[in-house]
N, C-alpha and C positions, 0 to 999 in steps of 0.2 A: 555913386561914388565907387572908386576901385576897392576891391576886397584884397586885403593884404594877408599873407600867409607866412608863418614861421614855425619852426620845429618846437614841439611842446615836450617831447621826451620819447622814450622807447619802452614798449611793453616787455614784460618778462620773457615773452616768446619771440622777441626781436622786431616787432612791427613798429614803424615810426608813427607817432601821433602828431598831427599838425593842428595848430590853432589858427583859425581864420577870424580876421577883424572886419566886421561890416560897419560902415558909417553912413550917415545920411547928411543932407545939406544943412541940417540944423544942429549938428554936433552930437547927436545920439550915436552911441557906439555899442555894438553887441559882439561879444567874443564867443566862438563856438569851436569845440574840438571834434575831430572825427572819431574819437573814442566815445561811443555811446551817443554821439550827436549832442553832447552836453553843452548847454548854454552856460559858460563859466562866468560871464560878466554882462551886465546891461546897464550902461551909463545913461541916465535920464535926468533932465534939469528939474529943479524945484521952481516955486513961484518967483524966486529971486534970480533964477538962471544958473544956480549952483548945481553942478553935476554930482550925482552919487550913484553908486553901484547898488541896484535894487534887487539883485538875486543873490540868494545864499549859495555858498559853495566852498571850494578849496583853492589853494594856491598852487598845488602841484599834482602831476599825474599820479604819483604814488598814492595820494589820498583818494583820488577818483577811482583808482583800481579797486578800492574797497567800497566806498560810497554806500554805506548801509541805508541811507535815506533817499537814494536815487536822485540826488541833486541834479536838476537841470536836464535829465536824460530823456532820450526817446525810449518809449516803453512799448514792448511788443514781444511775441505776437499778440498777446491778449493782456491789455492793461487791466489793473485791479484784480479782483479775486474770482476764482472759480471754486465752488465748494467741493471739498475733498479732492480737488484737482481732476475731476472727471467731467466728461461730456460725451454725448452720443450723437453721431453724425452719420446719416444714411445707414442706420441700424448697426453701426459699428461703435463699440465702446472704446474710448481713449482714456488712458490713465497718465496724467501729467505729474510732474514732481510736486511734492507738498513742501513748499519752502516758506510757508507762513502758518505755522501750527499744522492744522489738518487741511489747509487749503493751498491752492496754487496762486502765487502772487506775481504780477508784472512780468509774465513770461518765463519765470523760473530762474534758477541760479545762472543759467547761461543765456539769459534774455538779451534783447537788443541792446540794453544799457551796458552790456559787458563785451561789446564787439567793436572792432575797428572797422569803420565804414570806409568804402571808397568815396573819394571826394573829387569834385571838379567845379570850376567856376563858370557859370553860364552868363553870357554877355548879350544884352539886347540894347543896342545903341549905347547910351551913357549908363544904363543900369546893369548891375551885376547881381547875381543870386548865387547862393551856395547850394549845390546839389549833393546830398549824401545818399549812397545806395549800397545795398548788400543783397546777396543771394542766400536765402535761408533754405537749407536743403530739406527734402522730404524726411521726416522723422527727427528733425532738430527739436529737442526738448519734447519729442514725441508727438508733435503736431504733424498732421498730414499735409502733403503737397510741397513741391518745390515753389517757393514764394520769392518773387522778385519785388523788392521794396525800394521806393525812392521818397526822400523827404527834402523839400526845397525850402530853405530859409531866405527871406528877403527883409531888408530894413528900408522902408519907403520914406519919402520926404513928408508924408503926413504923420510921421512919427509912429508907424505901425511895424511891429515885428510880425511878419506874415509867414505862417507855416503851412505848406501844402503837403499832403500825404497821398501816396499812390502805392498800390500793391496789385499784383496779379499772380494767380496760382494755376498750376496744371492739374490740380485735384480740388475738389470741394474741401474747404478748410474754414477756420474761423480767424478773423482779424479784428483787432481793436487797438489802434495806435493812438498814443497821446504823448504829451511832453510833461515831465514832472518838475518844472521850475517851481521853486519856492520864492515868493515875492515878499519884500518888505518895502513899502513905498517911501518910508523914511530913510532907507539905506540899510544894507544888509546887516550892519553892526549897531543899529539904532535902538535895539531893544524889542519889546513885544509889539504885536499888531493889535493889541486889545482896543486901542482907540480908532483903528481903521473902521470906516463905515462901509458896509457892503450892501449891494442890492443885487438880487438874482431874480430874473424874470421867470419864476416858476411857482405855480400854485400847488404843486405836489412833489413829494420826495419818496424815496424807497427806504423804509426802516430796515435796520440791521439786527442780526442776532448778537449774542455775546462774542461771537467769533468775527464780528464786523462783516458779515456776509448778508446781503439783502434776503429777506424772508419771502419775497414774492409780493408783499403788500405794496399798494401805492396809496399813500395817505395825504390828506390836505395839510398844508403848512399852517393853516389858520389856527391862531391861539396856541402856537407851539414855538420853541426856540428856533425853528426852521423857517419862520416867516420873514423872508428878506424881500418881499414884494415892494417895500420902500426902504430907503437907507436905514440901516440899523448898525449900531456898534457891535463889532464882533465880540468884544469883551462882555457884552450884556448877556449873551447866551452861555458863554463859558463860565461865568461867575454866578449869575443869578439863577441859572437853570442847571447847575451842576448836578443836582439830584434827579434830574429827569431821566427816566430809564434809558432813553436812546442816547443821551449824552454820556451816561455811564458806559453803555455798550461800546461807544466809540472812543472813550476817554477824552471827549470833546467832540468837535465836528470831524466826521469822516464819512460823509453821506453823499449819496447821488441825488441830484435834483432832476426832475422831469421837465425838459425844455419845450418851449413852444416855437419850434423852428420848422421851415418847410423842407430843409435839407438841400435845396438847390443852390443858394447863394448864402455867404455868411451873414447872420443876423446877430444883432446885440443880444447877449444873454445875461450880462452881468456888468456892474461897475464897482470899482473900489476907490475910495477916497481917503487920503491921509490929511486931516486938518492941519497938522503941524507943518508939513512941507508944502501942502497945496497940490501935490501930485494926484492926478486922477487916471485910472486905468480902465478902459473899456475892453470887454472880451466879446468877440464875435466868433461864431462858429456855424458849421453845418451839421454838427453832431447832435444826437437826441438827448444827451445827458451831460452833466458836469458834476465832478466830484469835488466838493469843498472840503478841504482838509486843513485843519488849523495848526498843523505842526505839533501834534501832541507828544511826539517822541523825538524831538530834535536833540535832546540831550545825548542820544545814541550817536550823533554825528561826530563827536569829538571837536577838536580845534578846527575852525574853518579859516576863511580868508583873514589875512592880517592878524592871525592868532585869536580871532574872536571865538569863544566857546559859546555856541548857541544853546539856548534853553527852550523849553517848551513854549509854544506860541510866539516865537520870534520870527516866524514866517508862515505864509499860507499858500496853498495850492488851489488852483481852479483847473482841474484836469478834464478837458472835454473828451467825451467817450460814448461808446455803447454802455448799457447798464452793466454793473458787476453781476456775476452769476447769471449772465444773460442767456446761457444755453439751457438752464434748468426750467425757465418759465416762458412758455409760448407767448404770453401777453407782453413780454418785454421786446423791445426792437431787436431784430435778429442780427447777430454779428456774423452770419454765415456769408462767406465769399465763394460763389460758385466758380468752378473751373472756367478760365477764360474771360471771366468778367473782371472789371476794373474797380478796385476799392479806391475811392477818391474823397477825401475830406479836407476842409480848410479851417484853420483856427487862427485868429488874429488877436494880438494884444496891442491896443492903441493907447498912446500916452498923451496927456495934456495937463493943464493946471486949472485950478478953480480958486 
């Protein structure tokens, strides 16, 4: 289906922001702006065919310019946290900004979520895709290397939002790209996700410190609130296990799960089901980890779309990624991108009913 474009506003420094509307043959619709590559809307039918917007967000560019919760944005250069904002690469120490307490979070204050991306529509027969690209200069946010990044969004007729990530650098650097969409399969304004049922194909997770940074341990999910090897209500862990030390450290779920993927082609790593609407979301990826975040601090978002004031647990994220704090622990998958090599990963969100 053709991709439509319209102006969404102007940034304070005079750059135009454009909203792109992707539709498929079944009536699904995704809206994406080239500011931060943000998914602003995702219309998906329920079991009765009624469409609802299942991603949290805002109605205006002004609010996305602030966006303290990173609604729907492309995250980079390094998604999630790096302890004390430090890493060592090729015997050189790099100090990044500390924008999350003592740690570096989601690429810093000027991360990819705060940038206007170049955009073009790619056409292949009757299919169209949205390509967003940007050139991140050597030293941006103190990361090494001139980095060329491309992210391609497609909405396919099998009801999949397909996200392809590419990057190449002229120096060795670190790269960990993801998307920070918050989902609520009942609709963005439908209340909590406590009754959503979640399954993650992971036998292990990475525990976190009180600063929500992985400690380097890799622990079994068995007999813990992190056991989603079978469908489990999200609310069960948030309410019945509230006193679990890890749940306290994260103020809920804010943890990386160790995935069983080959990395060559996207594989299913999670499913989420909303019994009320019947919507089912499958997540597929080539990434080695996924951060399950239960929206513990959504109150900081302020008023969202249609004036909805979001509360904690009104949305969830499944952010496919390399592990947080991945440069500190050699046994974690390496996020190092060598000069001239290509970073390429795929994540897919596939929608159906049950």
